[in-house]
Every structure is written in structure tokens, then in C-alpha cells.
C-alpha positions in Angstrom: 190.9 140.9 65.2 193.3 141.9 62.5 191.6 142.3 59.2 192.8 139.9 56.5 194.4 141.1 53.3 192.5 140.3 50.1 195.2 137.7 49.2 194.7 135.9 52.6 190.9 135.3 52.3 191.1 132.2 50.2 193.3 130.3 47.6 191.2 132.0 44.9 191.9 135.6 46.2 195.6 134.7 46.6 195.7 133.5 42.9 193.9 136.7 41.8 196.4 138.9 43.7 199.4 136.9 42.4 198.3 137.2 38.8 197.4 140.9 39.1 201.0 141.5 40.4 202.4 139.8 37.4 200.2 141.8 35.0 201.1 145.1 36.7 204.8 144.4 36.5 204.6 143.5 32.8 202.8 146.8 32.2 205.5 148.8 34.1 208.2 147.1 32.1 206.5 147.9 28.8 205.9 151.5 29.7 209.5 152.0 31.0 211.1 150.7 27.7 214.4 150.1 29.4 214.3 146.3 29.9 216.9 144.5 27.8 215.4 142.5 25.0 217.8 142.7 22.0 220.2 139.8 21.2 223.4 139.8 19.2 224.4 136.4 18.0 228.1 137.2 17.7 230.1 137.6 20.9 231.2 141.1 22.1 235.0 141.4 21.9 236.0 141.7 25.6 235.5 139.0 28.2 234.8 140.5 31.6 234.3 137.3 33.6 233.3 133.7 33.1 232.1 130.9 35.4 230.9 127.4 35.3 228.5 125.8 37.9 228.3 122.0 38.5 224.8 120.9 37.8 224.8 117.4 39.5 226.2 117.7 43.0 224.9 114.3 44.2 223.8 115.5 47.6 222.2 112.9 49.9 218.9 114.8 50.3 218.4 115.4 46.6 217.2 112.4 44.5 218.8 111.8 41.1 215.5 112.3 39.2 215.1 115.8 40.8 218.7 116.7 39.7 218.0 115.5 36.2 214.8 117.6 36.1 216.9 120.6 37.1 219.3 119.9 34.2 216.4 119.7 31.8 215.0 123.0 33.1 218.4 124.7 32.7 218.6 123.5 29.1 215.3 125.2 28.3 216.1 128.5 30.2 219.8 129.1 29.2 219.2 129.8 25.5 216.5 132.3 26.4 219.1 134.5 28.1 222.2 133.7 26.0 223.5 136.5 23.8 221.2 139.2 25.4 222.7 142.7 25.2 222.4 145.1 28.1 222.9 148.5 26.6 223.6 151.7 28.5 220.6 152.6 30.7 219.0 149.2 30.2 217.9 146.8 32.9 218.3 143.0 32.8 215.3 141.1 34.0 215.7 137.3 34.5 212.0 136.5 34.3 211.3 138.9 31.4 213.6 136.7 29.3 212.9 133.2 30.7 209.2 133.6 31.0 206.8 131.4 33.1 207.9 127.9 33.8 205.1 125.5 32.8 204.7 121.8 31.9 203.5 123.0 28.5 206.8 124.7 27.9 208.7 121.5 28.8 209.7 122.3 32.4 209.8 119.4 34.9 209.4 119.2 38.6 212.7 120.1 40.3 213.8 121.2 43.7 212.8 124.6 45.1 213.2 126.3 48.4 210.0 127.6 50.1 209.6 130.9 51.9 210.2 129.2 55.2 213.5 127.7 54.0 212.2 124.2 53.5 212.8 122.1 50.4 209.9 121.3 48.0 209.3 120.2 44.5 207.8 122.5 41.8 207.7 123.0 38.1 210.8 124.7 36.9 212.7 123.9 40.1 216.4 124.4 40.0 216.5 127.6 38.0 217.9 129.5 41.0 221.2 127.9 40.0 220.9 129.9 36.8 220.3 133.2 38.5 223.1 132.4 41.0 225.5 132.0 38.1 224.4 135.3 36.6 224.7 137.1 39.9 228.2 135.8 40.5 229.3 137.2 37.2 227.6 140.5 37.7 229.4 140.9 41.1 232.7 140.9 39.1 231.6 143.9 37.0 230.6 147.5 37.3 226.9 146.7 36.7 224.5 147.6 39.5 222.2 144.9 41.1 218.9 146.6 41.6 216.7 143.6 42.6 217.8 140.5 44.4 216.3 138.2 47.0 217.9 135.4 48.9 216.6 132.2 50.6 215.8 132.3 54.2 219.0 132.3 56.3 219.3 128.5 56.4 222.4 126.5 55.5 220.7 123.3 54.2 223.6 121.3 52.8 227.2 120.7 53.8 229.7 122.1 51.3 230.2 119.8 48.3 232.2 121.1 45.4 231.4 124.7 46.5 232.9 127.2 44.1 231.4 130.5 45.4 230.9 131.8 48.9 227.9 130.6 50.9 225.2 133.3 50.9 226.0 134.7 47.5 223.0 133.0 45.8 219.6 134.3 44.8 216.0 133.4 45.2 213.5 133.8 42.3 209.8 133.2 41.9 208.0 134.1 38.7 207.8 137.1 38.4 207.2 138.1 41.9 210.8 137.7 43.0 213.0 138.7 40.0 216.7 139.1 39.6 217.6 142.4 38.0 220.7 144.5 37.3 221.1 147.9 35.5 223.8 149.1 33.2 224.7 152.5 34.4 227.9 152.6 32.3 228.5 153.9 28.8 229.4 150.4 27.4 227.3 147.6 26.2 227.4 144.2 28.0 226.4 140.8 26.9 225.6 137.5 28.6 226.5 134.1 27.1 224.9 131.1 28.8 224.8 127.4 27.9 224.6 123.9 29.3 227.4 121.5 28.9 227.7 117.8 29.9 228.5 118.6 33.6 228.4 122.4 34.0 226.1 125.3 33.4 228.4 127.9 31.7 228.3 131.6 31.7 230.3 134.5 30.2 229.9 138.2 30.8 231.3 140.2 27.8 231.7 143.8 27.0 231.9 146.2 24.0 235.1 147.8 25.3 237.9 146.7 27.6 237.0 146.8 31.3 238.6 149.6 33.3 238.7 147.7 36.6 239.1 144.2 37.9 236.9 142.7 40.6 237.3 140.1 43.4 234.6 138.7 45.6 235.4 136.7 48.7 234.2 135.6 52.1 235.9 137.1 55.2 235.9 135.7 58.7 233.6 132.7 58.0 232.9 130.5 61.1 230.3 128.3 62.7 229.0 129.6 66.0 226.7 127.9 68.5 224.0 130.2 69.9 221.4 128.9 72.3 222.0 125.3 71.3 221.8 126.1 67.5 224.7 126.3 65.1 224.9 129.2 62.7 227.1 129.9 59.7 228.5 133.4 59.9 230.7 135.6 57.8 230.8 138.6 55.5 231.1 138.7 51.7 233.0 141.7 50.2 233.5 143.0 46.7 237.0 144.4 46.0 237.6 146.7 43.1 241.1 147.1 41.7 242.6 149.6 39.2 245.8 148.3 37.7 246.4 146.1 40.7 245.6 148.9 43.2 242.6 148.5 45.6 240.3 151.4 45.0 237.1 150.3 46.9 235.8 147.6 49.2 232.0 147.0 49.5 230.1 144.7 51.9 227.8 142.5 49.8 226.2 140.2 52.3 226.4 139.4 56.0 225.6 135.7 56.8 223.9 134.4 60.0 222.4 131.2 58.7 221.0 128.4 60.8 222.8 125.1 59.9 220.3 122.4 59.1 222.7 119.4 58.9 225.0 117.4 61.2 227.7 119.7 62.5 229.7 117.1 64.4 232.5 117.3 61.9 232.7 121.1 61.9 234.8 123.3 64.1 232.1 125.1 66.1 232.7 128.1 68.3 230.7 128.2 71.5 228.7 131.4 72.2 230.5 133.4 74.9 228.8 133.3 78.2 227.5 136.6 79.6 
């Protein structure tokens, strides 16, 4: 018989392991002294990239109260990140700025994606839309993503007002699964984030003019039936340009996601017979 890990013995030991992980990570961040924490209320002069993300998508599987809870949660979290400076050598940590999402802090029960790819409700649900927005902006810069997780490879909803490639999102769980990027450049960056009437808004700004321009796009996206199951496949690339000339191309993500909705209206390619 395989011996159980301490965290698998009981709900109590799982809770102890989870909390000890949080404490250890906080200690490491304090000792390292390189986690971004300073804010500058004025905007840095150069805009690198900006994006807006629709908050209420009115998907059939998502009740209106759950979407409104997400909007409430975003309104609480966005100011905690906005105007943060990421100086040379510093690391941005989503959870270090946002903190734990609790009812006492005003967070409501929103939609979350469990480890098995299933939907569930939880306090602070919906904040992955916030980390998604930040990640999309960072992909259009020279900043280096050093910690990122994604939901299980499941395509849960048909496209509705999609603005970014499928598979370019993030998965976050306080503070076990964080979203982090590091500034390995000689310039200072700044994030501006706020909630409008319809959209979650974000800007990535910089202390000096950016040297390159960036483009992120999906290549060869298609739906393929394999063994009676339809999968969404494709590759996401980051293209770096210097004065209009392509200087590098980097594979960001390869998708092979099980489609969890009706595919009768999709163009599906049958798996080749051997």
C-alpha cells in the first residue's frame, strides 16, 4: 500500500499543509526583498500596451448573480494592483498585492474552475479574469513570466466576445498558484488597472520608450475528433518586431483541450484512420 502524504491523511492535515505553504512562501518573499511593493500615483510616461476585458459575458451556464459577484470581486482587487511599479530586478506577484480573498474583506462567491476542470463557486471567484488581463499585457512586453498555471485542458464555453486566443489564460489559487513575472530590463514598468461600467481595464506603462513591439496570435487553430471526443487544438506564438522587422518568434502555448459543449455547429476534423 502506498503511504499517504501528510496532507492526504485528513481535512485537518490538508489545512495545516496548505497554511504552512502560504507561510513559507511569505517568508521567502520577505527574505528575497525583490517582490514589487512600491506604487507611484502618477502614470509613467510611455504606454507599452493596453487592454480591456468584458466582465459580463452572459454565458448560459453562468447565472447573473455569479457574474455580478465577479464584478464585485474585481472592484476590490483592481485598486490593490493599480499603479504598482516593477523596478529593474523586481518580481510582480499577484497574490502578494491582492492578498487573501475572504468574506470579511468584502469578497463574494463567484465562479471558479476546480483542479479537475469542473466549475464551482468560491469566495473571490472570477479573479482569474484579472490575472488573465495582466498576463495578456505582459505577453506584449519584454518582461519575463516566471510563474504561471493554466486550467486543465478543457474548453468549457463556446466563444462569446472572445478578444484573446483560447488557452492564453491563467489559473490562480491563493497563494499556492500565483502569477508572477520579473523585470530583467533596465527600465521601470507600471501597471494601471481599474473597473469600468462594462470592462476591466489595464495599461502597462514604462519609464522609457519601448525598443520593440510585440504581437501574440493563434496559429493553425482547429477542432479535431479523437476517439469520439472533440478537442480544440492550436499554437500560440509571440512575435517580436524591431522597427517593423521580425526578430524573434516564440511558442507560448500548445492547446489540446477537450471541448465540453455542443460541437454540432463547429467544423470538426475527423481523426485520421491508421
